[in-house]
C-alpha positions as CSV (number, residue, x, y, z in Angstrom):
1,X,-39.9,115.1,-96.3
2,X,-36.8,114.7,-98.5
3,X,-35.1,111.3,-98.5
4,X,-31.9,111.2,-96.4
5,X,-28.6,111.2,-98.3
6,X,-27.3,107.9,-99.4
7,X,-24.7,106.4,-97.0
8,X,-21.8,105.4,-99.3
9,X,-20.5,101.9,-98.9
10,X,-16.7,101.4,-99.1
11,X,-14.7,98.4,-100.2
12,X,-11.1,98.5,-98.9
13,X,-8.4,96.8,-100.8
14,X,-5.4,95.9,-98.6
15,X,-5.0,95.5,-94.9
16,X,-1.7,97.1,-94.1
17,X,-0.6,100.2,-92.3
18,X,-2.5,102.8,-94.4
19,X,-5.6,100.6,-94.6
20,X,-5.8,100.7,-90.9
21,X,-5.5,104.4,-90.7
22,X,-8.2,104.8,-93.3
23,X,-10.5,102.4,-91.4
24,X,-10.1,104.4,-88.2
25,X,-10.8,107.6,-90.1
26,X,-14.0,106.2,-91.5
27,X,-15.1,105.2,-88.0
28,X,-14.5,108.8,-86.8
29,X,-16.8,110.4,-89.4
30,X,-19.6,112.5,-87.9
31,X,-23.3,111.7,-88.6
32,X,-24.2,108.7,-90.8
33,X,-20.7,108.8,-92.4
34,X,-20.0,105.8,-94.6
35,X,-20.4,102.0,-94.3
36,X,-17.3,99.9,-94.3
37,X,-18.9,97.2,-96.4
38,X,-16.1,95.0,-97.7
39,X,-12.4,94.3,-97.5
40,X,-10.1,92.1,-99.4
41,X,-6.4,91.2,-99.2
42,X,-3.9,89.0,-101.0
43,X,-3.7,87.2,-97.6
44,X,-7.3,86.1,-96.7
45,X,-6.4,85.5,-93.1
46,X,-5.4,89.2,-92.8
47,X,-8.7,90.3,-94.4
48,X,-10.7,88.3,-91.9
49,X,-8.7,89.7,-88.9
50,X,-9.1,93.3,-90.4
51,X,-12.8,92.8,-90.8
52,X,-13.3,91.7,-87.2
53,X,-11.1,94.5,-85.9
54,X,-12.8,97.3,-87.9
55,X,-16.3,95.9,-88.1
56,X,-16.3,95.5,-91.9
57,X,-19.4,93.7,-93.0
58,X,-18.0,91.5,-95.8
59,X,-14.7,89.7,-96.5
60,X,-14.4,89.5,-100.3
61,X,-12.5,86.5,-101.7
62,X,-10.4,88.7,-104.0
63,X,-10.5,92.0,-105.9
64,X,-12.7,90.7,-108.6
65,X,-15.3,89.6,-106.0
66,X,-15.2,93.0,-104.4
67,X,-15.7,94.7,-107.7
68,X,-18.6,92.4,-108.5
69,X,-20.4,93.3,-105.3
70,X,-23.2,95.7,-106.3
71,X,-23.3,97.1,-102.7
72,X,-19.9,98.6,-103.1
73,X,-20.0,102.3,-104.1
74,X,-16.4,103.2,-103.8
75,X,-13.1,101.3,-103.7
76,X,-10.3,102.5,-101.4
77,X,-7.0,101.3,-102.8
78,X,-4.5,100.8,-100.0
79,X,-2.1,98.6,-102.1
80,X,1.5,98.9,-103.2
81,X,2.2,101.7,-105.8
82,X,2.6,99.4,-108.8
83,X,-1.0,98.2,-108.3
84,X,-2.6,101.6,-108.2
85,X,-3.1,102.1,-111.9
86,X,-4.3,98.6,-112.9
87,X,-6.6,98.4,-109.9
88,X,-8.0,101.9,-110.3
89,X,-8.7,101.3,-114.0
90,X,-10.5,98.1,-113.2
91,X,-12.5,99.7,-110.4
92,X,-13.6,102.6,-112.6
93,X,-14.7,100.2,-115.4
94,X,-16.7,98.4,-112.8
95,X,-18.5,101.6,-112.0
96,X,-16.9,102.2,-108.6
97,X,-15.7,105.6,-107.4
98,X,-12.0,105.4,-106.7
99,X,-9.9,106.5,-103.7
100,X,-6.2,106.0,-104.4
101,X,-3.4,106.4,-101.9
102,X,-0.4,108.5,-102.6
103,X,1.4,108.6,-105.0
104,X,-1.3,108.2,-107.7
105,X,1.0,105.9,-109.7
106,X,4.5,105.9,-111.2
107,X,6.9,104.2,-113.6
108,X,8.0,100.7,-112.7
109,X,10.2,99.6,-115.6
110,X,13.7,101.1,-115.4
111,X,15.0,100.4,-118.8
112,X,16.4,102.6,-121.6
113,X,16.3,106.4,-121.8
114,X,15.5,108.0,-118.4
115,X,12.9,110.1,-120.3
116,X,10.9,106.9,-120.7
117,X,10.2,106.9,-116.9
118,X,8.5,110.2,-117.2
119,X,6.5,109.1,-120.2
120,X,5.5,105.8,-118.5
121,X,4.4,107.6,-115.3
122,X,2.3,110.0,-117.3
123,X,0.7,107.2,-119.3
124,X,-0.3,105.4,-116.1
125,X,-1.7,108.6,-114.7
126,X,-3.8,109.3,-117.8
127,X,-5.0,105.7,-117.9
128,X,-6.5,106.2,-114.4
129,X,-8.0,109.6,-115.2
130,X,-9.4,108.6,-118.6
131,X,-11.0,105.5,-117.1
132,X,-12.7,107.5,-114.4
133,X,-13.9,110.1,-116.8
134,X,-15.2,107.5,-119.2
135,X,-17.1,105.7,-116.5
136,X,-18.4,108.9,-114.9
137,X,-16.9,108.0,-111.5
138,X,-15.1,110.2,-109.0
139,X,-11.3,110.0,-108.5
140,X,-10.2,111.0,-105.0
141,X,-6.4,111.3,-104.4
142,X,-5.6,110.4,-100.8
143,X,-2.9,113.1,-100.1
144,X,-3.4,113.6,-96.4
145,X,-1.1,116.7,-96.2
146,X,-3.7,118.7,-98.2
147,X,-6.1,118.1,-95.3
148,X,-3.6,118.5,-92.4
149,X,-4.8,121.2,-90.1
150,X,-1.5,123.1,-90.2
151,X,-1.6,123.2,-94.1
152,X,-5.2,124.3,-94.1
153,X,-4.4,127.0,-91.6
154,X,-1.6,128.2,-93.9
155,X,-4.0,128.3,-96.8
156,X,-6.5,130.5,-94.8
157,X,-3.7,132.8,-93.5
158,X,-2.4,133.5,-97.0
159,X,-5.9,133.9,-98.3
160,X,-6.4,136.6,-95.7
161,X,-3.1,138.2,-96.4
162,X,-4.0,138.6,-100.1
163,X,-0.3,138.4,-101.0
164,X,1.6,135.8,-103.0
165,X,3.6,132.9,-101.7
166,X,7.1,133.5,-103.0
167,X,9.0,130.5,-101.7
168,X,8.0,127.2,-100.1
169,X,10.3,124.8,-98.2
170,X,8.9,121.4,-97.2
171,X,10.2,118.1,-96.1
172,X,9.1,114.6,-95.1
173,X,11.9,112.4,-93.7
174,X,12.4,109.6,-91.2
175,X,14.6,106.6,-90.5
176,X,13.3,104.4,-93.3
177,X,10.0,102.9,-94.6
178,X,8.7,99.7,-93.0
179,X,7.0,98.6,-96.2
180,X,8.9,95.8,-98.1
181,X,7.6,97.0,-101.5
182,X,9.2,100.4,-100.9
183,X,12.7,98.9,-101.2
184,X,12.3,98.1,-104.9
185,X,11.7,100.3,-107.9
186,X,9.6,97.6,-109.6
187,X,6.9,97.9,-106.9
188,X,7.5,101.4,-105.5
189,X,8.2,103.4,-108.7
190,X,11.0,105.3,-106.9
191,X,12.4,105.8,-103.4
192,X,12.1,108.6,-100.9
193,X,11.6,111.4,-103.4
194,X,8.4,109.8,-104.6
195,X,7.2,108.0,-101.6
196,X,7.8,110.8,-99.1
197,X,8.5,113.8,-101.2
198,X,5.0,113.5,-102.7
199,X,3.6,114.8,-99.4
200,X,5.2,118.2,-99.1
201,X,5.2,118.5,-102.9
202,X,1.4,117.9,-103.0
203,X,0.9,120.5,-100.3
204,X,3.0,123.0,-102.1
205,X,1.3,122.5,-105.4
206,X,-2.1,122.7,-103.6
207,X,-1.3,126.0,-101.9
208,X,0.0,127.5,-105.1
209,X,-3.1,126.2,-107.0
210,X,-5.6,127.8,-104.6
211,X,-3.6,131.0,-104.4
212,X,-3.7,131.3,-108.2
213,X,-7.4,130.6,-108.4
214,X,-8.1,133.3,-105.7
215,X,-5.6,136.0,-107.0
216,X,-5.4,135.3,-110.7
217,X,-8.5,133.4,-111.6
218,X,-6.4,130.4,-112.7
219,X,-4.3,127.7,-111.0
220,X,-0.6,128.4,-110.7
221,X,1.2,125.5,-112.2
222,X,4.8,124.0,-111.9
223,X,6.9,125.2,-114.8
224,X,10.2,123.4,-114.4
225,X,12.2,121.3,-111.9
226,X,15.7,120.4,-110.9
227,X,16.3,117.3,-108.9
228,X,19.1,115.3,-107.1
229,X,19.1,111.9,-105.4
230,X,21.5,109.7,-103.4
231,X,21.7,106.3,-101.8
232,X,23.3,107.4,-98.5
233,X,23.0,104.0,-96.7
234,X,24.9,102.5,-99.6
235,X,27.7,105.1,-99.3
236,X,31.2,104.4,-98.2
237,X,30.6,106.8,-95.3
238,X,27.7,104.7,-94.0
239,X,29.6,101.4,-94.5
240,X,32.3,102.7,-92.3
241,X,29.9,103.5,-89.4
242,X,30.3,101.1,-86.5
243,X,26.6,101.2,-85.6
244,X,23.7,102.6,-87.6
245,X,20.1,103.0,-86.5
246,X,18.8,103.6,-90.0
247,X,17.0,101.1,-92.1
248,X,19.0,99.9,-95.0
249,X,18.7,97.2,-97.6
250,X,17.2,99.5,-100.3
251,X,17.6,97.4,-103.5
252,X,17.6,100.0,-106.3
253,X,15.9,103.1,-105.0
254,X,17.3,106.3,-103.5
255,X,17.0,107.0,-99.7
256,X,17.5,110.8,-100.1
257,X,16.2,113.3,-102.7
258,X,15.5,116.9,-103.3
259,X,13.9,119.0,-105.9
260,X,13.6,122.7,-106.7
261,X,10.3,123.5,-108.5
262,X,9.8,126.8,-110.4
263,X,6.1,127.9,-110.9
264,X,4.7,129.8,-113.8
265,X,4.5,132.9,-111.6
266,X,8.3,132.8,-111.1
267,X,8.0,131.6,-107.5
268,X,9.8,128.5,-106.2
269,X,9.5,125.5,-103.9
270,X,12.2,123.4,-102.4
271,X,11.2,119.8,-101.4
272,X,13.3,117.3,-99.6
273,X,12.6,113.7,-98.6
274,X,14.8,111.1,-96.9
275,X,14.8,107.6,-95.3
276,X,17.9,108.7,-93.4
277,X,16.7,110.8,-90.5
278,X,16.6,109.7,-86.9
279,X,14.2,110.9,-84.2
280,X,10.8,110.2,-85.7
281,X,9.0,111.6,-88.7
282,X,10.0,115.1,-89.7
283,X,7.0,116.7,-91.5
284,X,7.0,120.5,-92.0
285,X,6.3,123.1,-94.6
286,X,7.3,126.8,-94.5
287,X,5.7,129.3,-96.9
288,X,7.4,132.7,-97.3
289,X,5.1,135.3,-98.7
290,X,5.4,139.0,-99.7
291,X,3.7,140.0,-96.5
292,X,3.6,136.9,-94.3
293,X,5.5,133.8,-93.3
294,X,3.7,130.7,-92.1
295,X,5.4,127.6,-90.7
296,X,3.3,124.4,-90.6
297,X,4.8,121.9,-88.1
298,X,2.8,118.8,-88.7
299,X,5.2,116.7,-86.7
300,X,7.0,116.9,-84.5
301,X,5.4,119.8,-82.7
302,X,5.3,121.1,-79.2
303,X,1.6,120.4,-78.4
304,X,3.0,117.8,-75.9
305,X,6.6,117.5,-74.6
306,X,7.6,114.7,-72.3
307,X,10.8,113.4,-70.6
308,X,11.6,109.9,-69.4
309,X,15.1,108.7,-68.2
310,X,14.4,105.2,-69.5
311,X,12.3,104.0,-72.5
312,X,10.2,101.5,-70.5
313,X,8.7,104.3,-68.3
314,X,6.0,105.1,-70.8
315,X,5.2,101.4,-71.4
316,X,3.1,100.8,-74.4
317,X,1.8,104.3,-74.7
318,X,2.3,105.6,-78.3
319,X,4.7,108.5,-78.5
320,X,5.2,109.3,-82.2
321,X,5.6,107.3,-85.4
322,X,9.1,106.1,-86.3
323,X,10.7,107.3,-83.1
324,X,13.7,105.0,-82.1
325,X,13.4,105.4,-78.3
326,X,11.0,106.7,-75.7
327,X,13.9,107.8,-73.5
328,X,14.9,111.5,-73.1
329,X,12.8,114.4,-74.3
330,X,10.1,113.4,-76.8
331,X,7.2,115.0,-78.5
332,X,4.2,112.7,-78.0
333,X,1.5,113.2,-80.6
334,X,-1.9,113.8,-78.9
335,X,-3.7,112.7,-82.1
336,X,-1.2,111.9,-84.8
337,X,-3.8,110.9,-87.4
338,X,-5.8,114.2,-86.9
339,X,-2.7,116.3,-87.2
340,X,-1.6,114.6,-90.4
341,X,-5.0,115.1,-92.0
342,X,-6.5,111.6,-92.3
343,X,-9.9,112.2,-90.6
344,X,-10.4,115.5,-92.6
345,X,-9.3,113.7,-95.8
346,X,-11.8,110.9,-95.4
347,X,-14.5,113.3,-94.3
348,X,-14.0,115.2,-97.6
349,X,-14.2,112.0,-99.6
350,X,-17.3,110.9,-97.8
351,X,-19.0,114.2,-98.6
352,X,-17.9,113.9,-102.2
353,X,-19.5,110.5,-102.5
354,X,-22.7,111.7,-100.8
355,X,-23.1,115.0,-102.7
356,X,-21.2,114.5,-106.0
357,X,-18.9,117.5,-105.5
358,X,-15.2,117.4,-106.3
359,X,-12.6,116.7,-103.6
360,X,-10.0,119.2,-102.6
361,X,-7.3,116.6,-103.5
362,X,-8.2,115.5,-107.0
363,X,-6.8,113.8,-110.1
364,X,-5.3,117.1,-111.4
365,X,-3.2,117.5,-108.2
366,X,-2.2,113.9,-108.3
367,X,-1.0,114.2,-111.9
368,X,1.0,117.4,-111.1
369,X,2.7,115.5,-108.3
370,X,3.7,112.6,-110.6
371,X,4.8,114.8,-113.5
372,X,6.9,117.0,-111.2
373,X,8.5,114.1,-109.3
374,X,9.5,112.2,-112.5
375,X,10.7,115.4,-114.0
376,X,13.0,115.6,-110.9
377,X,14.2,112.0,-111.5
378,X,14.9,112.9,-115.1
379,X,16.9,116.0,-113.9
380,X,18.8,113.9,-111.4
381,X,19.8,111.4,-114.2
382,X,20.8,114.0,-116.8
383,X,22.0,116.9,-114.7
384,X,19.7,119.2,-116.6
385,X,16.7,121.4,-115.6
386,X,13.5,119.8,-116.9
387,X,10.8,121.9,-118.6
388,X,7.4,120.5,-117.4
389,X,5.2,122.5,-119.7
390,X,5.0,119.8,-122.4
391,X,3.6,117.3,-119.9
392,X,1.0,119.3,-118.1
393,X,-2.7,119.5,-118.8
394,X,-5.5,120.9,-116.7
395,X,-7.9,118.0,-116.5
């Protein structure tokens, strides 16, 4: 009888919002799944509480201790953006497989020529990819939109149609990030265009990549980008508002951004992201093809629609992330994590760790997202269309 497959053991770094989502997704895995072996945090008391809540076997004193634990097979980095590259490089050098939350990395020193941001972001990307390649470990890019059921259904529908996707429109927006690090370029690497736009952009790049591989025998790549950004909550219009329900206090990052991406098959994608939208998270992608149109409503959607004349009627029952009130008509999410792709994402990563195959959301996709986004930032700064071809490699 063959030996049973190895049950991968995970070390989670960070105990915030996304770490909790990942922990829940690990627990939902079918079969033997993975073992939540260790957790560490900059605040030890939070690591202890996290371990107790999610049944994690070990609380590591710090990141170095977690890396030194021979029982840890893979490190799941749920930390602020500016820590992704240094932590991923250290994890790879320690022989650990690496799961990195979105975006893969960025540029965190806003000095000099705006072209320098693009170069810095690419250098940080390549440091991660080179370290993983050198160590022979797997890099898994945690872009949950790739795995969201509506996006996967769109992929299958267009595969069945055998026609090209000519235009993609996608958006992620809400009333403002709750993460303190997201307010500063030095820790976030950008504002809404990076932190939120990476989701629909990642899905668009993924759909065009798989389309190209199926129809043309090669991935379809982003060719050029035009971008624009704004700080709407710092505008005179917002300052004159008697009452605002939007989060403000962004130190030096944009709270709205958009980009138009041209692909090398002469098709396009329009991506928008904002921290200035009320009513809960707005996550959608529409793909317009030569012989089909598919609209993927991740959230809100009409799977459940509810009405309450007062917000207290539904008590503590969750409605949807980022919604300002439970009063009136709402769209309660029956399983928000499932619809946004987290369980399928973690299931794919667990399979990769057990079998050695590549993930659907990989380092190449992560690099494309970073190059395209920082190309959009460069375009916004210069007012010029940015040619992405000099910066792209198929790794």
